[in-house]
C-alpha positions as CSV (number, residue, x, y, z in Angstrom):
1,M,43.1,123.0,64.3
2,E,44.8,126.2,62.5
3,R,48.5,124.6,61.9
4,D,50.6,123.6,59.1
5,L,50.1,120.0,58.2
6,Y,52.9,118.0,57.1
7,L,53.9,114.7,55.1
8,L,56.7,112.4,56.6
9,R,58.3,111.1,53.1
10,A,60.4,107.8,53.8
11,N,62.5,106.2,50.7
12,L,63.6,102.6,51.6
13,S,65.8,102.5,48.7
14,T,67.9,105.7,49.0
15,G,67.5,105.9,52.7
16,N,66.2,109.8,52.9
17,I,63.4,110.9,55.2
18,T,62.1,114.4,54.2
19,R,59.4,116.7,56.0
20,E,57.0,118.4,53.4
21,P,54.6,120.4,53.8
22,I,51.4,119.7,52.5
23,N,50.5,122.1,49.6
24,G,47.4,124.4,49.7
25,A,45.4,122.8,46.8
26,Y,45.9,119.7,48.8
27,R,44.8,121.1,52.2
28,R,42.0,123.6,50.6
29,L,40.3,120.4,49.1
30,L,40.9,117.7,52.2
31,F,42.0,118.5,55.4
32,A,43.3,115.3,56.3
33,G,42.9,111.2,56.5
34,R,41.9,109.0,53.8
35,G,40.3,111.6,51.5
36,L,44.3,113.4,51.8
37,A,45.8,110.1,51.5
38,M,43.9,109.4,48.7
39,A,44.7,112.4,46.8
40,Y,48.3,111.4,46.9
41,L,48.2,108.1,45.9
42,Y,46.2,109.5,42.8
43,N,49.1,112.0,41.9
44,E,52.0,109.9,42.5
45,L,51.5,106.5,41.2
46,T,51.0,105.9,37.6
47,Q,49.3,103.1,35.0
48,G,50.5,100.1,36.0
49,T,52.6,100.5,39.0
50,D,53.2,97.3,40.2
51,P,51.3,96.5,43.6
52,L,55.0,95.1,45.0
53,G,57.4,97.0,43.2
54,P,59.1,99.8,44.7
55,E,56.8,102.5,43.1
56,N,54.3,101.4,45.2
57,K,53.4,104.1,47.4
58,L,52.1,102.5,51.1
59,I,50.2,105.5,53.5
60,M,49.8,106.0,57.2
61,C,47.6,108.4,58.7
62,A,45.0,109.5,60.9
63,G,41.7,111.8,60.8
64,P,42.5,115.5,61.8
65,L,40.7,115.0,65.2
66,A,42.6,112.1,66.6
67,A,44.5,113.3,69.4
68,T,42.5,116.0,70.4
69,G,40.6,114.9,72.8
70,I,37.4,113.8,70.9
71,Q,35.6,110.2,71.4
72,G,35.3,108.0,68.7
73,V,38.0,109.0,66.6
74,P,41.1,107.0,67.5
75,R,41.2,105.1,64.2
76,W,44.2,105.1,61.9
77,V,44.2,104.0,57.6
78,V,46.4,102.4,55.7
79,M,46.1,103.3,52.0
80,T,48.3,101.7,48.8
81,K,47.6,99.8,45.6
82,S,46.4,96.6,46.5
83,P,48.3,93.5,46.0
84,L,45.5,91.4,45.9
85,T,42.9,93.4,44.0
86,G,45.2,95.6,41.6
87,L,43.1,98.4,42.8
88,V,43.2,101.3,46.0
89,A,43.5,99.3,49.0
90,R,42.2,101.0,52.2
91,S,42.4,99.2,55.5
92,V,41.8,100.6,58.9
93,A,42.8,99.7,62.4
94,G,42.4,100.9,66.3
95,G,44.8,101.4,69.0
96,K,46.8,104.7,69.4
97,F,49.2,104.2,66.4
98,G,47.3,106.7,64.5
99,A,47.3,109.6,67.8
100,W,51.1,109.4,68.3
101,L,51.4,109.9,64.1
102,R,49.5,113.5,65.1
103,F,52.0,113.8,68.3
104,A,55.0,113.2,65.8
105,G,53.6,116.4,63.5
106,I,53.0,113.7,61.0
107,D,49.2,114.1,59.3
108,L,50.6,111.2,56.2
109,L,53.5,109.0,56.9
110,L,54.3,108.1,53.3
111,I,56.3,105.0,52.8
112,E,58.3,104.3,48.9
113,G,61.2,102.4,47.7
114,R,62.6,99.2,49.2
115,A,65.2,98.7,51.1
116,E,68.0,96.1,50.1
117,E,67.6,94.6,53.4
118,P,65.0,94.0,56.1
119,C,65.1,97.6,57.9
120,Y,62.1,99.3,60.5
121,L,61.4,102.9,60.4
122,Y,61.9,105.0,63.8
123,V,60.6,108.1,64.3
124,G,61.2,109.8,67.6
125,S,61.6,113.4,69.3
126,Q,64.3,114.4,67.5
127,G,63.6,112.8,64.1
128,A,63.5,109.7,62.0
129,E,65.8,107.2,60.7
130,I,65.7,103.9,59.1
131,R,67.2,101.5,61.4
132,P,68.5,97.7,60.7
133,G,65.7,94.9,61.7
134,K,67.1,91.5,60.3
135,D,67.0,90.3,64.0
136,L,63.4,90.7,63.4
137,W,62.7,89.3,60.5
138,G,60.7,86.2,61.1
139,L,59.1,87.1,64.3
140,S,55.5,86.9,64.8
141,T,53.8,90.6,65.1
142,G,53.6,90.3,68.8
143,E,56.9,88.7,69.1
144,T,58.3,92.5,67.3
145,E,56.3,94.3,68.9
146,T,56.9,92.8,72.8
147,R,60.8,93.4,71.6
148,L,60.9,96.8,70.3
149,K,58.7,97.7,73.2
150,K,61.9,96.1,75.7
151,L,64.1,98.5,73.5
152,Y,62.2,101.8,73.3
153,G,59.4,101.5,75.9
154,K,56.1,100.5,76.5
155,R,55.1,104.0,75.2
156,A,56.7,103.0,71.9
157,Q,53.5,102.6,69.8
158,V,54.7,99.7,67.0
159,A,52.9,98.7,63.7
160,S,54.7,95.6,62.1
161,I,54.2,92.6,59.7
162,G,54.4,88.8,60.9
163,P,55.8,86.2,58.4
164,A,52.8,86.4,55.8
165,G,53.6,90.0,55.2
166,E,57.6,89.1,54.7
167,N,56.5,85.8,52.0
168,L,54.3,88.2,50.6
169,V,51.0,86.3,50.8
170,R,48.7,88.7,49.0
171,Y,46.0,89.3,52.0
172,A,48.9,89.8,54.9
173,A,48.0,92.1,57.5
174,I,49.7,95.0,59.5
175,L,49.2,94.5,63.2
176,H,49.3,97.6,65.9
177,D,48.6,96.5,70.0
178,G,46.5,93.4,68.9
179,R,44.3,95.7,66.1
180,A,44.5,94.8,62.5
181,A,44.8,96.9,59.4
182,A,43.7,93.4,57.6
183,R,42.2,94.6,54.1
184,C,43.2,94.3,50.8
185,G,47.1,93.2,51.4
186,V,48.6,96.2,53.0
187,G,51.0,94.0,55.1
188,T,51.9,92.9,51.8
189,V,52.9,95.6,50.4
190,M,55.0,96.4,53.4
191,G,57.2,93.1,53.2
192,S,57.6,93.9,49.5
193,K,59.5,97.4,50.8
194,N,61.4,94.8,53.0
195,L,59.7,96.9,55.9
196,K,59.2,94.8,59.0
197,A,58.1,97.8,61.5
198,V,57.2,101.1,62.1
199,V,57.8,102.8,65.7
200,L,56.7,105.8,67.1
201,D,58.8,106.5,70.1
202,L,57.2,110.1,71.4
203,P,55.4,111.2,74.5
204,S,51.9,111.8,75.0
205,Q,51.1,115.5,74.2
206,G,48.1,116.0,72.2
207,V,46.7,118.7,69.4
208,P,46.4,122.2,70.2
209,P,43.2,123.3,69.0
210,A,42.8,126.5,67.8
211,K,40.5,128.2,69.8
212,P,40.6,126.5,73.2
213,E,37.6,127.4,74.7
214,L,34.9,126.4,71.9
215,F,36.8,123.6,71.7
216,R,36.0,122.7,75.4
217,Q,32.5,123.5,75.1
218,A,31.9,121.4,72.2
219,L,34.2,118.0,73.9
220,D,32.0,118.3,76.9
221,E,28.9,118.7,75.5
222,Q,30.1,115.6,73.0
223,V,30.7,113.5,76.3
224,V,27.2,114.8,77.9
225,R,25.4,113.3,74.5
226,L,27.3,110.3,74.8
227,K,26.4,109.3,78.1
228,E,23.0,110.1,77.5
229,H,22.5,107.8,74.5
230,P,20.4,105.2,74.8
231,R,23.0,102.8,73.3
232,Q,25.5,103.8,76.3
233,K,22.7,103.1,78.9
234,N,22.3,99.6,77.6
235,L,26.2,99.4,77.4
236,N,26.5,100.5,80.6
237,K,24.2,98.1,82.1
238,E,24.0,95.0,80.1
239,G,27.6,95.1,79.1
């Protein structure tokens, strides 16, 4: 995919949201995904950073093939400094959230700071903003997702925390459409920032390949190989 890569940085302390190009050094080494997120964590966190302090970073991202049509690559990753271990946390979830990040032109979503009151981050076709979330605080993740989808429509993708994250239970998860990024307390870090949810409210539009013909050939070949794989045949037969 020959295109520029971008980071969306949301500072909950100041309310500032900026779209930043991912610089050449990062791009040459790490195209996208968890490696790129790890590089940002390494360079932006200082030794002794409190995992539950405003200086910690919470990063959400997908891999370089998400939203391209390639099969088996929809998962997205959350990375931060863990309040459970004090080490780097990497937690992975399924669903459509990763693809919708790519639809928004976001290769890395980096959240920093701490809001004074409960809020959620809204990303739509016209941009991103931090919106009040007091009425969502205390709800379960299922209740939060239902309420936000009622507000923004069923196509909106929501990643949220429940009361465990709000109350800083050290192993709290982030939930999206019944899928959990459940390792290392990533939901706890989200709760420490007074961030209830991230909402991606955009149309499904895909990420165009640089060489459509070659990409289509590769995609067709992948589909054939998957159909012919013995494990796939067993799944079709036995479930």
